[in-house]
Structures are given as C-alpha cells and as structure tokens.
VMD Tcl script that builds the backbone (N, CA, C; Angstrom):
set m [mol new atoms 195]
animate dup $m
set s [atomselect $m all]
$s set {name element resname resid chain x y z} {
  {N N MET 1 A 0.939 -1.368 -0.074}
  {CA C MET 1 A 0.024 -0.124 -0.065}
  {C C MET 1 A 0.822 1.111 -0.186}
  {N N ILE 2 A 1.515 1.538 1.016}
  {CA C ILE 2 A 2.776 2.556 0.970}
  {C C ILE 2 A 3.664 2.546 -0.368}
  {N N LYS 3 A 4.082 1.525 -0.852}
  {CA C LYS 3 A 4.794 1.583 -2.042}
  {C C LYS 3 A 3.933 2.320 -3.173}
  {N N ASN 4 A 2.991 1.759 -3.477}
  {CA C ASN 4 A 2.126 2.541 -4.701}
  {C C ASN 4 A 1.883 3.736 -4.488}
  {N N PHE 5 A 1.720 4.342 -2.942}
  {CA C PHE 5 A 1.426 5.541 -2.916}
  {C C PHE 5 A 2.748 6.184 -3.203}
  {N N LEU 6 A 3.842 5.904 -2.440}
  {CA C LEU 6 A 5.329 6.859 -2.852}
  {C C LEU 6 A 4.909 6.860 -4.518}
  {N N THR 7 A 4.599 6.061 -5.060}
  {CA C THR 7 A 5.211 5.327 -6.262}
  {C C THR 7 A 4.099 6.693 -7.576}
  {N N LYS 8 A 3.051 6.843 -6.889}
  {CA C LYS 8 A 2.290 7.400 -7.140}
  {C C LYS 8 A 2.396 9.025 -7.246}
  {N N TYR 9 A 2.479 9.285 -5.800}
  {CA C TYR 9 A 2.797 10.826 -5.526}
  {C C TYR 9 A 4.761 11.110 -5.584}
  {N N GLY 10 A 5.404 10.533 -5.890}
  {CA C GLY 10 A 6.812 10.875 -6.396}
  {C C GLY 10 A 7.835 10.621 -5.005}
  {N N ARG 11 A 8.581 10.537 -5.338}
  {CA C ARG 11 A 9.696 10.513 -4.231}
  {C C ARG 11 A 10.120 11.545 -3.167}
  {N N HIS 12 A 9.505 12.474 -3.737}
  {CA C HIS 12 A 9.402 13.852 -2.645}
  {C C HIS 12 A 8.852 14.366 -1.799}
  {N N PHE 13 A 7.634 13.072 -1.368}
  {CA C PHE 13 A 6.482 13.464 -0.321}
  {C C PHE 13 A 7.277 13.654 1.303}
  {N N TRP 14 A 8.331 13.069 1.272}
  {CA C TRP 14 A 8.787 13.495 2.592}
  {C C TRP 14 A 8.656 14.717 2.936}
  {N N THR 15 A 8.403 15.953 1.808}
  {CA C THR 15 A 9.035 16.945 2.840}
  {C C THR 15 A 7.562 17.750 3.322}
  {N N ILE 16 A 6.694 16.887 2.592}
  {CA C ILE 16 A 5.292 17.307 3.633}
  {C C ILE 16 A 5.439 17.197 5.082}
  {N N SER 17 A 6.130 15.913 5.523}
  {CA C SER 17 A 6.070 15.572 6.647}
  {C C SER 17 A 7.256 16.300 7.517}
  {N N LEU 18 A 8.191 16.772 6.611}
  {CA C LEU 18 A 9.773 17.586 7.217}
  {C C LEU 18 A 8.722 19.092 7.747}
  {N N LEU 19 A 7.818 19.466 6.540}
  {CA C LEU 19 A 7.069 20.549 7.106}
  {C C LEU 19 A 6.149 20.704 8.472}
  {N N LEU 20 A 5.805 19.813 8.615}
  {CA C LEU 20 A 4.880 19.502 9.592}
  {C C LEU 20 A 5.930 18.861 11.137}
  {N N THR 21 A 6.664 18.446 10.871}
  {CA C THR 21 A 8.045 18.413 11.796}
  {C C THR 21 A 8.787 19.781 12.351}
  {N N ILE 22 A 8.844 20.512 11.342}
  {CA C ILE 22 A 9.725 21.920 11.613}
  {C C ILE 22 A 8.227 22.941 12.373}
  {N N LEU 23 A 6.939 22.709 11.858}
  {CA C LEU 23 A 5.969 23.299 12.780}
  {C C LEU 23 A 5.684 22.924 13.755}
  {N N SER 24 A 5.503 21.586 14.056}
  {CA C SER 24 A 5.638 21.121 15.649}
  {C C SER 24 A 6.695 21.414 16.477}
  {N N LEU 25 A 7.978 21.263 15.868}
  {CA C LEU 25 A 8.967 22.005 16.453}
  {C C LEU 25 A 9.144 23.215 16.950}
  {N N TYR 26 A 8.749 24.143 16.316}
  {CA C TYR 26 A 8.133 25.668 16.474}
  {C C TYR 26 A 7.456 25.519 17.582}
  {N N GLN 27 A 6.359 24.970 17.715}
  {CA C GLN 27 A 5.081 24.945 18.477}
  {C C GLN 27 A 5.744 24.365 19.800}
  {N N PHE 28 A 6.211 23.376 19.640}
  {CA C PHE 28 A 7.061 22.986 21.089}
  {C C PHE 28 A 8.176 24.099 21.835}
  {N N ILE 29 A 8.681 24.560 21.013}
  {CA C ILE 29 A 9.816 25.553 21.377}
  {C C ILE 29 A 9.093 26.631 22.064}
  {N N LYS 30 A 7.989 27.420 20.976}
  {CA C LYS 30 A 7.606 28.960 21.285}
  {C C LYS 30 A 6.485 28.829 22.393}
  {N N LEU 31 A 5.779 27.806 22.088}
  {CA C LEU 31 A 4.403 27.611 22.365}
  {C C LEU 31 A 4.077 26.485 23.656}
  {N N ASN 32 A 5.533 26.065 23.991}
  {CA C ASN 32 A 5.268 24.815 25.249}
  {C C ASN 32 A 4.164 23.687 24.546}
  {N N GLY 33 A 4.783 23.255 23.568}
  {CA C GLY 33 A 3.906 22.209 22.618}
  {C C GLY 33 A 4.132 21.113 22.904}
  {N N ASP 34 A 3.735 19.805 21.975}
  {CA C ASP 34 A 3.937 18.445 22.520}
  {C C ASP 34 A 5.142 17.857 22.239}
  {N N LEU 35 A 6.426 16.903 22.945}
  {CA C LEU 35 A 7.310 16.612 22.299}
  {C C LEU 35 A 6.798 15.366 21.635}
  {N N TYR 36 A 5.592 14.922 21.750}
  {CA C TYR 36 A 5.200 13.343 21.255}
  {C C TYR 36 A 4.681 13.964 19.629}
  {N N LEU 37 A 4.336 14.914 19.400}
  {CA C LEU 37 A 4.293 15.174 17.818}
  {C C LEU 37 A 5.430 15.559 17.347}
  {N N VAL 38 A 6.725 16.100 18.025}
  {CA C VAL 38 A 7.795 16.213 17.479}
  {C C VAL 38 A 8.583 15.085 16.714}
  {N N LEU 39 A 8.551 13.842 17.737}
  {CA C LEU 39 A 8.982 12.848 17.591}
  {C C LEU 39 A 8.016 12.232 16.729}
  {N N MET 40 A 6.843 11.880 16.545}
  {CA C MET 40 A 5.768 11.230 15.574}
  {C C MET 40 A 6.290 11.895 14.390}
  {N N PHE 41 A 6.499 13.079 13.876}
  {CA C PHE 41 A 6.489 13.764 12.672}
  {C C PHE 41 A 8.094 13.306 12.067}
  {N N GLY 42 A 8.874 13.585 13.188}
  {CA C GLY 42 A 10.338 13.247 12.800}
  {C C GLY 42 A 10.382 11.716 12.399}
  {N N THR 43 A 10.179 10.746 13.148}
  {CA C THR 43 A 10.056 9.094 12.511}
  {C C THR 43 A 9.286 9.253 11.232}
  {N N LEU 44 A 8.266 9.937 10.951}
  {CA C LEU 44 A 7.562 9.536 9.487}
  {C C LEU 44 A 8.406 10.624 8.699}
  {N N THR 45 A 9.123 11.461 8.775}
  {CA C THR 45 A 9.971 12.262 8.231}
  {C C THR 45 A 10.973 11.051 7.533}
  {N N CYS 46 A 11.674 10.523 8.478}
  {CA C CYS 46 A 12.967 9.562 8.378}
  {C C CYS 46 A 12.278 8.465 7.245}
  {N N TYR 47 A 11.270 8.119 8.190}
  {CA C TYR 47 A 10.598 6.838 7.038}
  {C C TYR 47 A 9.889 7.326 5.580}
  {N N PHE 48 A 9.209 8.172 5.234}
  {CA C PHE 48 A 9.232 8.645 4.221}
  {C C PHE 48 A 10.573 9.021 3.117}
  {N N TYR 49 A 11.502 9.619 3.854}
  {CA C TYR 49 A 12.596 9.540 3.216}
  {C C TYR 49 A 13.284 8.365 2.889}
  {N N LEU 50 A 13.776 7.748 3.413}
  {CA C LEU 50 A 14.286 6.257 3.208}
  {C C LEU 50 A 13.325 5.799 2.186}
  {N N LYS 51 A 12.379 5.448 2.237}
  {CA C LYS 51 A 11.246 4.422 1.461}
  {C C LYS 51 A 11.478 5.774 0.044}
  {N N GLY 52 A 11.418 6.761 0.057}
  {CA C GLY 52 A 11.153 7.823 -1.139}
  {C C GLY 52 A 12.736 7.254 -2.002}
  {N N THR 53 A 13.746 7.715 -1.280}
  {CA C THR 53 A 14.705 7.241 -1.918}
  {C C THR 53 A 15.473 6.029 -2.483}
  {N N GLY 54 A 14.545 4.802 -1.720}
  {CA C GLY 54 A 15.070 3.739 -2.030}
  {C C GLY 54 A 16.155 2.794 -1.265}
  {N N ARG 55 A 16.412 3.638 0.043}
  {CA C ARG 55 A 17.344 3.175 0.791}
  {C C ARG 55 A 16.759 2.166 2.010}
  {N N LEU 56 A 15.751 2.014 1.852}
  {CA C LEU 56 A 15.031 1.249 2.628}
  {C C LEU 56 A 14.158 -0.152 1.991}
  {N N LYS 57 A 14.700 -1.125 1.789}
  {CA C LYS 57 A 14.317 -2.283 0.559}
  {C C LYS 57 A 13.089 -2.878 1.624}
  {N N ASP 58 A 12.007 -3.455 0.642}
  {CA C ASP 58 A 11.088 -3.922 0.731}
  {C C ASP 58 A 11.144 -5.086 2.370}
  {N N GLU 59 A 12.369 -5.625 1.874}
  {CA C GLU 59 A 13.092 -6.842 2.882}
  {C C GLU 59 A 13.113 -6.513 4.095}
  {N N ASP 60 A 13.794 -5.185 4.248}
  {CA C ASP 60 A 14.251 -4.577 5.352}
  {C C ASP 60 A 12.851 -3.832 6.193}
  {N N ASP 61 A 11.689 -3.666 5.605}
  {CA C ASP 61 A 11.006 -2.485 5.778}
  {C C ASP 61 A 10.056 -3.489 7.069}
  {N N PRO 62 A 9.535 -2.825 8.254}
  {CA C PRO 62 A 8.962 -3.878 9.154}
  {C C PRO 62 A 7.174 -3.875 8.851}
  {N N PHE 63 A 6.675 -2.973 7.705}
  {CA C PHE 63 A 5.623 -2.683 7.692}
  {C C PHE 63 A 5.089 -3.608 6.624}
  {N N VAL 64 A 6.084 -3.928 5.462}
  {CA C VAL 64 A 5.856 -5.097 4.604}
  {C C VAL 64 A 5.708 -6.005 5.179}
  {N N LYS 65 A 4.392 -6.946 4.698}
  {CA C LYS 65 A 4.489 -8.588 4.753}
  {C C LYS 65 A 5.293 -9.472 4.173}
}
mol reanalyze $m
mol bondsrecalc $m
mol representation Tube
mol addrep $m
C-alpha cells in the first residue's frame, strides 16, 4: 500500500512531513507544545525519506509483509 502511494506521488513526499515536523518543533519550543508530535512527525519524515529514495528495501521494511 505505501509502496504504491510513494510511486504515485513521487519520491519527494517526505517534504510534507518535514514541514509538519518543523511546525511542531516550533510549537514545542515557542508555544510549549507536545514533544510527542515532534517525535512522531520526525519518525515519519525519516521513514518516508528512506522509502522515497529507495534506501529502505522491502525486505528490511517492518511494515511490509
């Protein structure tokens, strides 16, 4: 499912989650936001970056059966 999604929308999809990571980091620092959101979006950014660039193969991916 995620492979088809990344194939359809391109290898630069991770930039959207990077923007959300930066926004949540700003809220955490300036507005006393939630650390959980920073960690969650940071993890998603890394995952989408690795899948989009092909550095995370399907046999190493924990979400592919």
